[in-house]
C-alpha positions as CSV (number, residue, x, y, z in Angstrom):
1,M,15.0,4.3,50.6
2,M,11.4,5.5,50.9
3,K,11.3,6.1,47.1
4,A,12.4,2.5,46.6
5,V,9.8,1.2,49.0
6,S,7.0,3.2,47.2
7,E,8.2,1.9,43.9
8,S,8.3,-1.7,45.2
9,S,4.8,-1.3,46.6
10,S,3.5,0.1,43.4
11,E,5.1,-2.8,41.5
12,G,3.4,-5.2,43.8
13,V,-0.1,-3.9,43.0
14,P,-1.5,-5.1,39.7
15,Q,-2.0,-2.2,37.2
16,D,-5.7,-3.1,36.5
17,E,-6.5,-3.0,40.2
18,S,-4.8,0.4,40.6
19,R,-6.7,1.8,37.7
20,D,-9.9,0.3,39.0
21,A,-9.4,2.0,42.3
22,Q,-9.1,5.4,40.6
23,R,-12.4,5.0,38.8
24,S,-15.7,6.2,40.1
25,P,-18.3,3.5,41.2
26,E,-20.4,4.2,38.0
27,S,-17.3,3.6,35.8
28,R,-16.5,0.4,37.6
29,L,-20.0,-0.8,37.2
30,I,-20.1,-0.1,33.5
31,A,-16.7,-1.8,33.0
32,R,-17.9,-4.9,34.8
33,A,-21.1,-5.0,32.8
34,R,-19.1,-4.8,29.6
35,A,-16.8,-7.6,30.7
36,E,-19.8,-9.8,31.6
37,A,-21.4,-9.0,28.2
38,E,-18.2,-10.0,26.4
39,R,-17.9,-13.2,28.4
40,A,-21.6,-14.0,27.6
41,S,-21.0,-13.3,23.9
42,Q,-18.0,-15.7,23.9
43,R,-20.0,-18.4,25.6
44,L,-22.8,-18.0,23.1
45,G,-20.3,-18.1,20.2
46,A,-18.9,-21.3,21.6
47,V,-22.3,-22.9,21.9
48,F,-23.2,-21.8,18.3
49,A,-19.9,-23.2,17.0
50,R,-20.8,-26.6,18.5
51,H,-24.3,-26.7,17.1
52,Q,-24.1,-24.7,13.9
53,D,-24.3,-27.8,11.7
54,R,-27.8,-28.6,13.0
55,P,-30.5,-27.5,10.4
56,L,-32.6,-25.4,12.7
57,V,-29.6,-23.5,14.1
58,D,-28.1,-23.0,10.7
59,V,-31.5,-21.7,9.3
60,A,-31.9,-19.3,12.2
61,A,-28.4,-17.9,11.8
62,R,-28.9,-17.5,8.0
63,I,-32.2,-15.8,8.5
64,Y,-30.7,-13.4,11.0
65,A,-27.7,-12.6,8.8
66,R,-29.9,-12.2,5.6
67,D,-32.4,-10.0,7.4
68,R,-29.7,-7.8,8.7
69,D,-28.0,-7.5,5.3
70,A,-31.4,-6.7,3.7
71,A,-32.2,-4.0,6.3
72,G,-35.3,-5.9,7.3
73,T,-36.5,-3.5,10.0
74,L,-36.1,-0.5,7.8
75,V,-37.9,-2.0,4.8
76,G,-40.6,-3.5,7.0
77,S,-41.2,0.0,8.4
78,A,-41.5,1.4,4.9
79,I,-44.1,-1.3,4.0
80,A,-46.0,-0.5,7.2
81,F,-46.1,3.2,6.3
82,R,-47.4,2.5,2.8
83,L,-50.0,0.1,4.2
84,F,-51.3,2.9,6.3
85,L,-51.3,5.2,3.2
86,F,-53.3,2.5,1.3
87,F,-55.9,2.0,4.0
88,A,-56.7,5.7,4.2
89,P,-58.1,6.0,0.6
90,L,-59.5,2.5,1.0
91,L,-61.7,3.8,3.9
92,L,-62.6,6.8,1.8
93,F,-63.6,4.6,-1.1
94,M,-65.7,2.4,1.2
95,V,-67.5,5.5,2.7
96,G,-68.3,6.7,-0.8
97,L,-69.5,3.3,-1.9
98,A,-71.7,3.0,1.2
99,G,-73.6,6.0,0.0
100,F,-74.6,4.2,-3.2
101,L,-75.7,1.2,-1.2
102,S,-78.0,3.2,1.1
103,T,-81.0,1.9,-0.9
104,W,-80.4,-1.7,0.2
105,I,-78.5,-1.2,3.5
106,G,-79.9,0.4,6.6
107,S,-79.3,0.4,10.4
108,R,-80.9,-3.1,10.8
109,E,-78.5,-4.6,8.3
110,I,-75.6,-3.0,10.1
111,E,-76.6,-4.5,13.4
112,R,-77.0,-7.9,11.8
113,A,-73.5,-7.7,10.5
114,G,-72.3,-7.4,14.1
115,I,-71.2,-3.7,13.9
116,T,-72.2,-1.7,16.9
117,G,-71.1,1.4,18.8
118,S,-69.4,4.4,17.2
119,L,-68.5,2.5,14.1
120,A,-72.1,1.8,13.4
121,G,-72.9,5.4,13.8
122,Q,-70.2,6.4,11.4
123,I,-71.5,3.9,8.8
124,N,-75.0,5.3,9.2
125,D,-73.6,8.8,8.5
126,A,-71.9,7.5,5.4
127,L,-75.2,5.9,4.2
128,N,-76.9,9.3,4.6
129,Q,-74.3,11.4,2.8
130,S,-75.3,13.7,-0.1
131,H,-75.2,12.5,-3.8
132,S,-72.3,14.7,-4.8
133,T,-70.2,13.8,-1.7
134,R,-70.5,10.1,-2.4
135,W,-69.2,10.6,-5.9
136,I,-66.2,12.7,-4.7
137,A,-65.3,10.2,-2.0
138,T,-65.5,7.2,-4.3
139,A,-63.4,8.9,-7.0
140,L,-60.8,10.2,-4.6
141,G,-60.6,6.9,-2.7
142,L,-60.1,4.9,-6.0
143,V,-57.4,7.2,-7.2
144,G,-55.7,7.2,-3.8
145,M,-55.8,3.4,-3.7
146,V,-54.2,3.0,-7.1
147,M,-51.4,5.5,-6.2
148,A,-50.8,4.0,-2.7
149,G,-51.0,0.5,-4.0
150,R,-48.4,1.3,-6.7
151,A,-46.0,2.6,-4.1
152,L,-46.7,-0.4,-1.8
153,S,-46.0,-2.9,-4.6
154,K,-42.7,-1.1,-5.4
155,V,-41.4,-1.5,-1.9
156,M,-42.5,-5.1,-1.7
157,S,-40.7,-5.8,-5.0
158,A,-37.5,-4.2,-3.7
159,A,-37.8,-6.2,-0.4
160,S,-38.1,-9.4,-2.4
161,C,-35.0,-8.6,-4.4
162,L,-33.0,-7.8,-1.2
163,S,-34.1,-11.0,0.5
164,W,-33.2,-13.2,-2.5
165,G,-29.9,-11.3,-3.2
166,L,-31.0,-10.0,-6.6
167,P,-30.5,-6.6,-8.2
168,V,-33.2,-4.3,-6.8
169,R,-36.0,-3.7,-9.2
170,A,-38.6,-1.3,-7.8
171,R,-40.9,-1.3,-10.8
172,A,-44.6,-1.8,-10.1
173,R,-46.1,-4.2,-12.6
174,V,-49.8,-4.2,-13.2
175,R,-50.0,-7.7,-12.0
176,A,-48.2,-7.0,-8.7
177,L,-50.3,-3.9,-8.2
178,G,-53.6,-5.9,-8.6
179,A,-52.3,-8.7,-6.4
180,V,-51.4,-6.3,-3.6
181,V,-54.6,-4.3,-3.8
182,G,-56.7,-7.5,-3.9
183,F,-54.9,-8.9,-0.9
184,V,-55.3,-5.9,1.3
185,V,-59.0,-5.5,0.4
186,G,-59.4,-9.2,1.1
187,I,-58.1,-8.8,4.6
188,A,-60.8,-6.2,5.3
189,L,-63.5,-8.4,3.9
190,V,-62.5,-11.5,5.8
191,S,-62.3,-9.4,9.0
192,L,-65.9,-8.2,8.5
193,L,-67.1,-11.7,7.7
194,I,-65.5,-13.1,10.9
195,N,-67.0,-10.3,12.9
196,K,-70.5,-11.2,11.6
197,I,-69.9,-14.9,12.4
198,R,-68.9,-14.0,15.9
199,H,-72.0,-11.8,16.3
200,E,-74.4,-14.4,14.9
201,F,-73.0,-17.7,16.3
202,G,-70.8,-16.8,19.2
203,L,-67.1,-17.2,20.1
204,A,-66.9,-21.0,19.3
205,A,-67.9,-20.5,15.7
206,A,-65.6,-17.4,15.5
207,G,-62.7,-19.5,16.7
208,L,-63.3,-22.1,13.9
209,S,-63.6,-19.2,11.4
210,F,-60.1,-18.1,12.3
211,V,-58.8,-21.5,11.1
212,A,-60.5,-20.9,7.8
213,A,-59.1,-17.4,7.7
214,L,-55.6,-18.9,8.2
215,A,-56.0,-21.1,5.1
216,V,-57.4,-18.2,3.1
217,Y,-54.6,-15.9,4.1
218,T,-51.9,-18.5,3.4
219,I,-53.2,-19.3,-0.1
220,A,-53.7,-15.6,-0.8
221,W,-50.2,-14.6,0.2
222,L,-48.8,-17.6,-1.7
223,L,-50.4,-16.2,-4.9
224,V,-49.2,-12.7,-4.1
225,S,-45.7,-13.9,-3.6
226,L,-45.5,-15.5,-7.0
227,V,-45.6,-12.0,-8.7
228,F,-42.6,-10.7,-6.9
229,P,-38.9,-11.2,-8.1
230,R,-37.2,-14.3,-6.7
231,A,-34.2,-16.5,-7.7
232,T,-36.4,-19.5,-8.7
233,P,-39.7,-20.0,-10.6
234,D,-40.5,-22.9,-8.2
235,P,-43.9,-22.0,-6.6
236,G,-43.0,-24.2,-3.5
237,A,-40.2,-21.8,-2.7
238,V,-42.7,-19.2,-1.4
239,L,-44.8,-21.7,0.7
240,P,-42.9,-21.2,4.1
241,G,-43.4,-17.4,4.0
242,A,-47.0,-17.8,3.0
243,V,-47.6,-20.0,6.1
244,L,-45.8,-17.4,8.3
245,V,-48.0,-14.5,6.9
246,G,-51.2,-16.6,7.3
247,L,-50.4,-17.4,10.9
248,T,-49.6,-13.8,11.8
249,L,-52.6,-12.3,10.2
250,A,-55.0,-14.9,11.7
251,G,-53.4,-14.4,15.1
252,L,-53.6,-10.6,14.8
253,Q,-57.3,-10.8,13.8
254,A,-58.1,-13.2,16.7
255,F,-56.3,-10.8,19.1
256,S,-58.1,-7.7,17.7
257,Q,-61.6,-9.2,17.6
258,L,-61.7,-11.4,20.7
259,Y,-59.4,-9.7,23.2
260,L,-59.1,-6.0,22.3
261,P,-62.8,-4.9,22.1
262,G,-63.4,-5.4,25.9
263,R,-60.1,-3.8,26.8
264,I,-60.7,-0.8,24.6
265,E,-64.2,-0.4,26.0
266,K,-62.9,-0.2,29.5
267,A,-60.1,2.1,28.6
268,S,-61.9,4.3,26.2
269,E,-62.6,7.1,28.7
270,L,-58.9,7.3,29.6
271,Y,-57.1,6.7,26.2
272,G,-59.8,7.3,23.6
273,A,-58.7,7.6,20.0
274,I,-55.0,7.5,21.1
275,G,-55.2,3.8,22.1
276,T,-57.0,2.9,18.9
277,T,-54.4,4.7,16.8
278,L,-51.5,3.0,18.6
279,V,-53.1,-0.4,18.1
280,T,-53.6,0.3,14.4
281,L,-50.1,1.5,13.9
282,G,-48.7,-1.5,15.8
283,W,-50.8,-3.8,13.6
284,F,-49.3,-2.2,10.5
285,F,-45.8,-2.4,11.8
286,I,-46.1,-6.1,12.7
287,M,-47.6,-6.9,9.3
288,G,-44.9,-5.0,7.4
289,R,-42.1,-6.7,9.4
290,V,-43.6,-10.2,8.9
291,I,-43.9,-9.6,5.1
292,V,-40.2,-8.9,4.8
293,L,-39.3,-11.8,7.2
294,S,-41.5,-14.1,5.1
295,M,-39.5,-13.3,1.9
296,T,-36.2,-13.8,3.8
297,L,-37.5,-17.2,5.1
298,N,-38.4,-18.3,1.6
299,A,-34.9,-17.5,0.3
300,V,-33.0,-19.1,3.2
301,I,-35.0,-22.3,3.2
302,Y,-34.7,-22.7,-0.6
303,E,-31.0,-22.1,-0.5
304,R,-30.5,-24.5,2.5
305,F,-32.8,-27.4,1.6
306,G,-33.8,-26.9,-2.1
307,S,-37.2,-27.2,-3.6
308,I,-40.1,-28.1,-1.4
309,S,-42.2,-29.0,-4.5
310,T,-39.9,-31.7,-5.7
């Protein structure tokens, strides 16, 4: 009789509750969290199903799916790494070139350009380098720029193929190599120009100069995008991505030149070169990620809405 009572009592208790009682508190917490996550996913799926016909929702979903299929994060990281490899010989080339300009450039000209602190001291050292050193630095920097630019253009070409759903072609054409090198060098020159404007005319003029930089970056990336593979020869198809890249670069430069200098000055004793390195690597990663996202945006908008030009 007692066996029958125990069986009846066990039959009266739900199986899930009996299992839940045997689990540890941590296991029960994890199980509840998984259940909540599953319910939230179902609710989001239901909301998406109701609104998936809306253009913005549809474009966002397509961009997410295309970026995932094209391994956007991985390819963006590869571009960021090659951008870093390109800037290293670029700096070496500029150091060597500064030695040849020492006749016309001195410490006063450096101060007028708005360059102060340790960077100004390093430029002064570059101006005073020996004759043989400047030739070696210039030659090595030029060769390194060509090699790194070739690798960078290959990755960008492959990224464009993946975003447009084309067979991957990782060849580096001379035109693509020249466009990529010119774009990266142009970023450095525009940054120096904005810094000089801020030093000479103040923050208000610098703020207006960032608007001009936005236009320059948008047009420049539009021209660069035209040399990469895509599913249509229509130049308007690369306009959305050019605007995205222009906005990102102008925003990064505004953040780097208006906000970061004061913060880095206060934290230099604590963080030193580590903080500067982290900021630089983060800048490269964001730039590489946005470049891939811009190509995906171009492909999705063209497939969803057609030609912007017509």
